C-alpha positions as CSV (number, residue, x, y, z in Angstrom):
1,M,-0.2,0.2,0.0
2,D,3.0,2.0,0.5
3,S,6.6,2.6,-0.5
4,E,8.2,2.5,2.8
5,P,7.6,-1.3,4.1
6,H,9.9,-0.5,7.0
7,L,7.7,2.1,8.2
8,R,4.6,-0.2,7.7
9,E,6.4,-2.9,9.9
10,H,7.3,-0.5,12.7
11,A,3.7,0.5,12.6
12,I,2.1,-2.8,12.8
13,R,4.5,-3.2,15.6
14,E,3.5,-0.2,17.6
15,T,-0.4,-1.0,16.6
16,S,-0.3,-4.3,18.5
17,A,-2.6,-2.3,21.2
18,A,-5.4,0.0,20.1
19,E,-4.5,3.1,22.6
20,S,-0.9,3.0,20.7
21,R,-2.4,3.3,17.3
22,S,-1.5,6.2,15.0
23,R,-4.9,7.7,13.8
24,L,-6.3,10.5,12.0
25,E,-7.6,12.7,14.7
26,S,-9.2,15.4,13.3
27,V,-9.6,16.9,9.4
28,S,-10.8,20.5,9.0
29,I,-11.8,21.5,5.0
30,R,-12.5,25.0,3.8
31,G,-13.8,25.4,-0.1
32,F,-13.8,21.8,-1.2
33,R,-16.7,21.5,-3.4
34,S,-19.9,21.9,-0.8
35,L,-17.4,21.6,2.3
36,A,-17.1,25.2,2.3
37,D,-16.4,25.1,5.7
38,V,-16.3,21.6,7.7
39,Q,-14.5,20.6,10.7
40,L,-14.6,17.1,11.6
41,T,-13.2,16.7,15.1
42,G,-12.6,13.9,17.6
43,L,-12.5,10.9,15.3
44,G,-12.4,7.6,16.7
45,D,-12.2,3.9,15.9
46,V,-15.2,4.5,13.6
47,T,-17.1,7.6,12.2
48,V,-20.4,7.0,10.4
49,L,-21.4,9.8,8.3
50,I,-24.9,10.2,7.4
51,G,-27.0,12.4,5.5
52,A,-29.6,12.7,2.5
53,N,-28.2,12.6,-1.1
54,G,-26.1,15.4,-2.0
55,S,-25.5,16.6,1.7
56,G,-21.5,16.0,1.5
57,K,-20.7,12.6,2.2
58,S,-19.2,11.4,-0.6
59,N,-17.1,15.0,-0.8
60,V,-15.3,13.9,2.3
61,M,-14.7,10.8,0.5
62,R,-13.3,12.5,-2.8
63,F,-11.2,15.0,-0.8
64,F,-9.5,12.1,0.8
65,E,-9.0,10.7,-2.5
66,M,-7.6,14.0,-3.8
67,L,-5.1,13.9,-1.0
68,S,-4.2,10.3,-1.9
69,W,-3.4,11.3,-5.6
70,M,-1.2,14.8,-3.8
71,V,0.7,12.9,-1.7
72,R,0.9,9.4,-2.4
73,S,1.6,9.9,-6.8
74,Q,2.1,13.5,-6.6
75,K,-0.6,14.0,-9.3
76,L,-2.4,16.4,-8.0
77,E,-2.9,18.1,-11.4
78,Q,-4.2,14.6,-12.9
79,F,-6.6,14.2,-10.3
80,V,-8.0,18.1,-11.0
81,A,-8.5,17.6,-14.5
82,L,-10.0,14.1,-14.4
83,Q,-12.5,15.8,-12.0
84,G,-13.6,18.5,-14.3
85,G,-11.0,20.7,-13.5
86,A,-9.9,23.3,-10.6
87,D,-13.2,25.4,-10.7
88,D,-15.3,22.2,-10.4
89,Q,-13.4,21.2,-6.9
90,L,-14.2,25.2,-5.2
91,F,-17.2,25.2,-3.3
92,M,-19.2,27.5,-6.1
93,G,-16.7,27.6,-8.2
94,N,-13.5,30.1,-8.1
95,K,-15.3,33.3,-8.4
96,V,-17.1,32.8,-5.0
97,T,-14.4,30.4,-3.6
98,P,-10.9,31.3,-5.5
99,R,-9.0,29.2,-2.4
100,M,-9.3,26.3,-0.8
101,E,-7.6,25.3,2.4
102,A,-7.2,22.2,4.9
103,N,-5.8,21.0,7.8
104,I,-5.0,17.5,8.7
105,R,-4.3,16.4,12.4
106,L,-2.7,12.8,13.1
107,A,-2.0,11.6,16.3
108,T,0.8,9.3,17.1
109,P,2.0,7.5,20.5
110,D,4.7,10.4,20.7
111,G,2.7,13.0,19.6
112,V,0.7,15.1,16.8
113,N,1.7,15.5,13.2
114,E,-0.2,18.3,11.1
115,Y,-0.3,18.9,7.6
116,S,-1.5,22.3,6.2
117,F,-2.3,23.5,2.6
118,A,-4.1,26.2,0.6
119,L,-4.8,25.7,-3.1
120,A,-5.3,28.9,-5.3
121,Y,-7.1,29.2,-8.6
122,G,-5.0,29.6,-11.5
123,A,-4.9,29.6,-15.1
124,P,-5.9,27.3,-16.9
125,D,-8.3,25.7,-14.8
126,R,-5.5,24.3,-12.2
127,F,-4.3,25.0,-8.7
128,V,-1.2,26.6,-7.4
129,F,-0.2,25.7,-3.6
130,T,-0.3,29.2,-1.9
131,E,0.8,27.4,1.2
132,E,2.2,23.9,2.3
133,R,3.6,23.2,5.9
134,L,3.8,20.9,8.5
135,R,4.7,20.8,12.3
136,F,5.1,18.0,14.8
137,S,4.1,18.8,18.4
138,R,5.2,16.5,21.2
139,D,3.2,15.3,23.9
140,G,3.7,16.3,27.1
141,I,5.2,19.7,26.0
142,E,2.7,23.1,26.4
143,G,1.8,24.7,23.4
144,H,2.6,23.9,19.6
145,A,5.8,23.4,17.8
146,P,6.2,26.3,15.1
147,W,5.1,25.4,11.5
148,Q,7.7,24.4,9.0
149,S,7.0,26.0,5.5
150,A,7.2,23.8,2.4
151,G,6.9,27.3,0.2
152,S,4.7,28.3,-2.0
153,G,3.9,28.8,-5.9
154,H,4.5,25.1,-6.2
155,T,1.7,22.8,-8.8
156,E,2.5,19.6,-6.9
157,A,3.0,18.8,-3.1
158,R,6.6,19.2,-2.1
159,I,5.9,17.0,1.2
160,H,8.1,14.4,-1.1
161,S,11.2,16.7,-1.2
162,A,10.8,17.2,2.4
163,A,10.7,13.9,3.0
164,Q,13.9,13.4,1.3
165,G,15.9,16.2,3.2
166,R,15.6,18.6,0.1
167,L,14.2,21.5,1.6
168,S,15.7,23.5,3.9
169,G,13.9,24.4,7.0
170,V,11.9,21.3,7.2
171,N,12.4,18.4,9.4
172,A,13.0,15.4,7.0
173,T,11.9,12.8,9.6
174,T,8.2,14.7,10.6
175,A,7.9,15.1,6.6
176,R,8.3,11.1,6.2
177,V,6.1,10.7,9.1
178,I,3.5,13.1,7.9
179,R,3.5,11.7,4.3
180,W,3.6,8.0,5.3
181,L,0.4,8.4,7.7
182,L,-1.1,10.6,4.7
183,Q,-0.6,7.8,2.2
184,D,-1.7,5.3,4.2
185,C,-5.2,6.5,4.2
186,G,-7.4,4.4,1.9
187,T,-10.6,5.4,0.3
188,F,-12.6,2.5,-1.1
189,Q,-15.8,2.6,-3.4
190,F,-16.9,-0.7,-4.9
191,H,-19.8,0.8,-7.1
192,D,-18.6,-0.2,-10.6
193,T,-19.5,-3.7,-11.7
194,S,-20.0,-2.7,-15.3
195,A,-18.9,-5.2,-18.3
196,S,-15.4,-3.3,-18.0
197,A,-14.9,-3.1,-14.3
198,S,-11.5,-3.9,-13.0
199,M,-13.0,-6.7,-10.8
200,K,-13.9,-8.3,-13.9
201,Q,-10.4,-8.6,-15.6
202,R,-7.5,-10.6,-15.1
203,W,-4.9,-8.9,-12.6
204,D,-1.3,-9.2,-11.9
205,V,-1.0,-11.7,-9.2
206,T,2.2,-9.5,-7.8
207,D,-0.3,-6.3,-7.1
208,N,-1.8,-7.8,-3.9
209,R,-0.2,-5.7,-0.8
210,G,-3.7,-4.3,-0.2
211,L,-7.0,-3.8,-1.8
212,R,-7.6,-1.1,-4.4
213,S,-10.0,1.5,-4.0
214,D,-12.1,-0.1,-6.6
215,G,-11.4,-3.6,-5.6
216,G,-9.7,-4.1,-9.1
217,N,-7.2,-6.1,-7.8
218,L,-9.7,-8.5,-5.7
219,A,-8.5,-11.8,-7.0
220,A,-4.9,-11.1,-6.5
221,V,-5.6,-10.2,-3.0
222,L,-7.9,-13.1,-2.4
223,L,-4.9,-15.6,-3.9
224,R,-2.5,-13.8,-1.7
225,L,-4.9,-14.6,1.3
226,Q,-5.2,-18.2,-0.1
227,D,-1.6,-18.8,0.1
228,E,-0.3,-16.6,3.1
229,F,-3.4,-16.1,5.3
230,P,-5.4,-19.3,5.2
231,D,-7.1,-18.7,8.1
232,R,-8.3,-15.2,6.8
233,F,-9.1,-16.6,3.5
234,E,-11.1,-19.3,4.9
235,W,-12.8,-16.6,7.3
236,V,-13.9,-14.5,4.2
237,Q,-15.5,-17.0,2.7
238,R,-17.3,-18.5,5.6
239,N,-18.8,-14.7,5.6
240,V,-19.9,-14.8,1.9
241,R,-21.6,-17.8,2.5
242,R,-23.6,-16.4,5.5
243,V,-25.6,-14.3,2.9
244,L,-25.1,-16.0,-0.7
245,A,-26.7,-19.8,0.0
246,S,-25.3,-20.8,-3.4
247,F,-21.5,-19.9,-2.9
248,D,-19.1,-22.6,-1.8
249,S,-15.7,-21.5,-2.8
250,F,-13.6,-18.9,-4.3
251,V,-11.4,-20.7,-7.5
252,L,-8.1,-18.7,-7.9
253,E,-5.7,-20.0,-10.4
254,E,-2.6,-18.3,-11.8
255,E,-2.1,-18.4,-15.1
256,H,1.1,-16.6,-17.1
257,G,1.4,-14.4,-13.9
258,R,-2.3,-13.1,-14.0
259,V,-5.6,-14.6,-12.2
260,L,-9.0,-14.0,-12.7
261,L,-12.0,-14.0,-10.1
262,R,-13.9,-17.3,-10.3
263,W,-16.1,-19.2,-7.5
264,R,-17.5,-22.3,-7.4
265,G,-21.5,-22.9,-6.4
266,T,-23.1,-25.6,-4.0
267,A,-25.3,-27.1,-6.4
268,S,-22.8,-28.6,-8.8
269,D,-18.7,-27.8,-9.9
270,K,-19.5,-25.5,-12.2
271,T,-17.1,-22.4,-11.7
272,F,-19.0,-19.1,-12.5
273,G,-16.4,-15.5,-13.7
274,A,-17.2,-12.4,-12.1
275,H,-19.2,-11.7,-15.3
276,L,-21.6,-14.0,-14.4
277,T,-22.0,-12.7,-10.8
278,S,-24.7,-10.3,-9.5
279,D,-23.4,-6.7,-8.8
280,G,-24.5,-6.9,-5.3
281,S,-22.5,-10.3,-4.8
282,L,-19.4,-8.6,-6.6
283,R,-19.6,-5.9,-4.2
284,F,-20.0,-7.9,-1.1
285,F,-17.0,-10.2,-2.1
286,A,-14.9,-7.1,-2.2
287,L,-16.3,-5.6,1.0
288,V,-15.8,-8.8,2.9
289,T,-12.4,-9.4,1.9
290,L,-11.2,-5.9,2.5
291,L,-13.3,-6.0,6.2
292,N,-11.3,-9.7,7.0
293,L,-7.8,-8.4,5.8
294,P,-4.7,-9.0,8.0
295,P,-3.2,-5.8,9.6
296,E,-0.3,-5.8,7.4
297,M,-2.6,-5.6,4.2
298,L,-4.7,-3.1,5.8
299,P,-4.4,1.3,5.6
300,S,-4.3,3.0,8.4
301,V,-7.5,4.2,8.0
302,A,-10.0,3.1,5.9
303,L,-12.5,5.3,4.1
304,I,-15.9,3.4,2.7
305,D,-18.3,4.9,1.0
306,E,-22.0,4.0,0.7
307,P,-20.7,-0.1,1.6
308,E,-24.5,-1.0,1.4
309,L,-25.2,-0.4,-2.3
310,G,-27.0,-3.1,-3.5
311,L,-26.7,-5.4,-0.7
312,H,-29.5,-7.5,0.7
313,P,-30.8,-6.3,4.4
314,A,-28.8,-9.3,6.1
315,A,-25.6,-8.3,4.2
316,V,-25.7,-4.9,5.3
317,T,-26.1,-6.0,8.9
318,L,-23.3,-8.5,8.4
319,V,-21.1,-5.6,7.0
320,G,-21.9,-3.0,10.4
321,S,-20.5,-6.1,12.5
322,M,-17.4,-6.6,10.4
323,I,-17.0,-2.7,10.5
324,E,-17.1,-2.8,14.1
325,S,-14.4,-5.6,14.2
326,L,-12.3,-4.0,11.5
327,A,-12.0,-1.3,14.1
328,S,-9.8,-2.9,16.3
329,E,-7.4,-3.5,13.5
330,C,-6.9,0.0,11.8
331,Q,-9.4,3.1,11.9
332,V,-12.8,3.0,9.9
333,I,-15.0,6.3,8.4
334,V,-17.7,5.3,6.4
335,A,-20.9,7.2,4.5
336,T,-23.8,5.9,4.3
337,Q,-27.6,5.8,3.6
338,S,-28.8,3.0,5.2
339,P,-30.7,2.9,8.5
340,L,-29.9,-0.7,8.8
341,L,-26.2,0.0,8.7
342,V,-26.4,3.1,11.1
343,N,-28.4,0.7,13.4
344,C,-24.8,-1.3,14.0
345,F,-23.5,2.1,15.5
346,G,-24.1,4.0,18.6
347,L,-24.7,7.8,18.7
348,E,-21.3,8.8,19.7
349,E,-20.0,7.2,16.6
350,I,-22.5,9.0,14.2
351,V,-21.9,12.7,12.1
352,V,-25.1,14.0,10.7
353,M,-24.7,15.8,7.5
354,E,-27.3,18.3,6.2
355,L,-27.2,20.6,3.2
356,E,-28.0,24.5,3.9
357,D,-27.6,27.1,1.5
358,S,-26.0,25.0,-0.7
359,R,-23.2,24.1,1.8
360,T,-22.5,21.0,4.2
361,V,-23.1,21.2,7.9
362,V,-21.6,19.1,10.3
363,R,-22.8,18.0,13.8
364,R,-22.6,15.3,16.7
365,E,-25.6,14.6,18.5
366,G,-25.3,13.8,21.9
367,R,-27.0,11.0,24.0
368,G,-28.7,13.0,26.7
369,E,-31.3,14.2,24.2
370,Y,-32.4,11.2,23.3
371,E,-31.8,9.2,26.1
372,R,-35.8,8.8,26.4
373,W,-35.7,7.2,23.0
374,L,-33.2,4.7,23.2
375,K,-34.4,3.6,26.5
376,E,-37.5,2.6,24.7
377,D,-35.3,0.6,22.4
378,Y,-35.2,2.6,19.7
379,T,-32.2,1.9,17.5
380,T,-30.1,4.5,15.6
381,G,-31.4,3.9,12.2
382,E,-35.0,4.1,13.5
383,L,-34.1,7.8,15.2
384,W,-32.6,8.7,11.7
385,Q,-35.7,7.3,9.9
386,M,-37.7,9.5,12.4
387,N,-36.1,12.3,11.3
388,L,-34.9,13.0,15.1
389,L,-31.2,12.8,14.1
390,G,-31.5,15.1,11.1
391,G,-30.0,14.4,7.7
392,R,-33.1,12.6,6.8
393,P,-32.1,9.5,4.6
């Protein structure tokens, strides 16, 4: 999943206890699409974003996708071009919002790492950094360390240069840690199950360090689980059987360095390819695999967009329980419109998102206001359906 396996191995050793894990603590976003001024704070093991269509849930996911392109691949310009240009990324366009800003706080066992940047609209329809800075504040020391600037006027993130010690005035160790933490945030959306979807193609067996954001390398990841983590592989198959009664087992065979997703049914020895598999089943295969990966194949933060899409209600409930289990191994942020999925989580894990005057507003609900309803055995999903939580589904 990242280019520095020694950092990954070190992080895994540190995360044996939940309290020692590195985690996303908060994110502040101003000017990105509908996120005119949004703060997500106090992020715990699981955060569930709920709200109606167009409330901004997916924009949070797209922000982290942009961050991944920017920090992991140094391809901000390519991301912006593929998403329609810089003007489309700004709240109400560049004439209303000429600048986008963000601040991300990442907590580690030693202290807090922060990364802040500002992108200004520039010709021809692209972004220019007007600010890029970072800092590390050690635990137990009052106040904050001073910001270290990576400069301005550039079109791709300079945190890579800083991590390699090529920027004066910026601590290379701090830059390396922040870069690794940010590039290890994985966004997942398994919506594409069209005829040309990556999941339906033969895939390079060596592309198996972790699951891709669209699940395209699912067959390669399952093959690795089968070979290296047989207990996890069997657990994936067992959970699939709990929902798909016709499923017996995956059939994964390497051929000329590539593998195709196939599975065997219970009624006969015939095997089925992804092209003969329902959309909901394919998405469920990918979700169950992601939610049962071993720690070394997981991102530090998994952001999952609408995992309930196309799933049977029984599958949605199972996915909710697996998300809760996964949270002991990596931080999870989920965007959903499913009351059934919301039922799996407590009020303290839910963030309500609503659209007011074309801008996203977020809030958390205290338990006290809903204590009477909860004592009468109303679930969080039912409170949402009754519009008591807001963000009506």
